N, C-alpha and C positions, 0 to 999 in steps of 0.2 A: 458438489462445493465447488466455489470458485477458486481460480488460482490463487489470488491475494489471501484468502483465509487458510487455504493449504500451507503455503508459505509461513504464514503467521504461527499457525498451530506447530509446525515442525521446528521452527525457530525458537518458539518456547520450550518445546522438548529437548531441542539441542542445548539450550541455555540451562536447563534442569540438569542434563547429564554432564555439562561443564562445571557447574557448582557442586554436584554431589561428592566427588572425591575430596575436595577440600573441607567440606562439611564432615565428611567421614573421617579425614586424617586429622582434623584440627578441631576435635569436639570441645576442648576446654576453652579454645578462643571463641568458639561460637557461644558457650555459654555465658563468657565473660562479657562479650558484646552484647547479648542479649540482656543480661542484668543492667550493663551500663545505659542502655537505651531507655530503662525505666518503664516500658510499656506493659510488661508482664508481671504478674507476683511472683515471689521467688521459686514458689513450687512449680509453677508453670514454666519458667526460665530453665529450671533443670531438665525439663522435656526437650529441650532445643537439640541435642544429639540426634532424635529422631528424624530431623530435617532431612539428613543425608539419604537415609534409605528410603524416604517417601519420594525425594527427588529423583533417585535412581530408578525407583519402581515405575513412576509416572513417565519419566523421559523415555525408558527403555521401552515400556509397554506401549506408550503411544507410536514410537518410531517402528516397533515391531508390528503393530497392527497396521500401520501405513504400508509396510510392504507385504503383508498378507493379502490385504484388500480382499477378503471374502465376505461376500453380502450376509452369509450366516452369522458372522462375527460382528454385526453391526452394533448390537447391544455392548459388546466389549468396548468397541471404538468410541461410543458414546460414552461411556463410563470413564474411559481414560481421559477423554477430551474434557469432561466434566471436571474431574479431578485436577487437570491443569488450570482449568478456568477458575476454580475455586482456590488453588493454592496461590495463584499469581492475584487473585483479588485479596486474599489475606496479606500477602507481601505488600500490596499497595496501601491498604489500611493501616497495616503495622508500621511501615516505613515513615508514612505521612506522619503518624503519631509520634514516632521516634524522631523525627525531624524537629517537631516542636519541644520534646522532652529533652533531648540530648543532641543538639545540632553539631555536626562536626566529630561525631564519634565515629568509631570504625562501623563499616557498613556490615562486614562480614558477609557479603554476598559471594565475593571471588576474592577474598583476601582481607587486607586491612586498609583499602581506601575508605576515604571519609565518606559518611552520608551526606549526600547532597540532594537537592530537589529532583535531580533526574533518576533517581533511584525509584521512588514512588510513581513517578511518570512512566518509567520504562515498565514497571509492573502493571499498572493501570493499561497501558497500550496494549500490552500481551495479553491482559486478561479480555480486554474489549475485542481484540482481532482474532482472538481464538474461539470465542463464543459462537461465530457463526458456523464453525465445524461440526457444532452439535447437531446442525440440521443436515448433514450430508455424510457421505461415505468416501474413502479413497478413490481416486479415479481407476477404472479398470485397466488402462494402459501402463505398462511397466515404465515405458519411457516418460511418461507425465510424472509418474511417482518420483522417478529419479531425477529429473529436471526441478520438480518442485522441491526436493531436498537440496539440491544444489544451491538454488536461490534462497533457501531457509539457512544453510549455513552462513552466508554473505550476510543475511539479515541478522542474524544471531550474533556474529562478530561485531557488526556496527553497534547493535544494541549493548554488547558486552563493555565496549570501549568507551562509548559516550559519556556515562557517568565518571569514569577514571579521567577522561579528557577534561570535563566540566571541573572535576576537583583539582586537577592540575592548574587549570586556568585561573580558577577562584584563588588558590594558594599563591600563585605568581603574581596575582592583581593586589592581594593583601600585602605581599612581600614589597612589591613596587611602591605601593603607597605609603608605606611604613618607612621607606628610606628617605 
């Protein structure tokens, strides 16, 4: 596995772990946001609280398997990465559709920041960037695994902040033009 794909898969897992506690604590907000997006039928929107446990399981499982890095567990690694790729693909498609049906509504990714084009782009980039990790396993060297995780935390922080910064910039631009 290349260093870049390792960093992206770890960043994706870190972001899942960062989002999970909020989705677990604020289940009603998540359901309201999903209903407001108008993408899912009402019966499916009620299942939105399952997102937190899924994020927690995939994020923690991927990071745990990264540090175990045992060749005998390769099938578990591939399963965890496939789950991460699938979840970010769903996020990308869902948020792209929500951008059309309810632009500016709360994203519910990491709080109440508005949904912007940066959200589906972030999810799509993470899905595409994580997919190559399906073909490899974590490196055998502990130092390589630790260094990749350090770089992944930086990438995850940047990916987390970009949509919020774009939302603030857009809001400021609208406010400036209305004055």
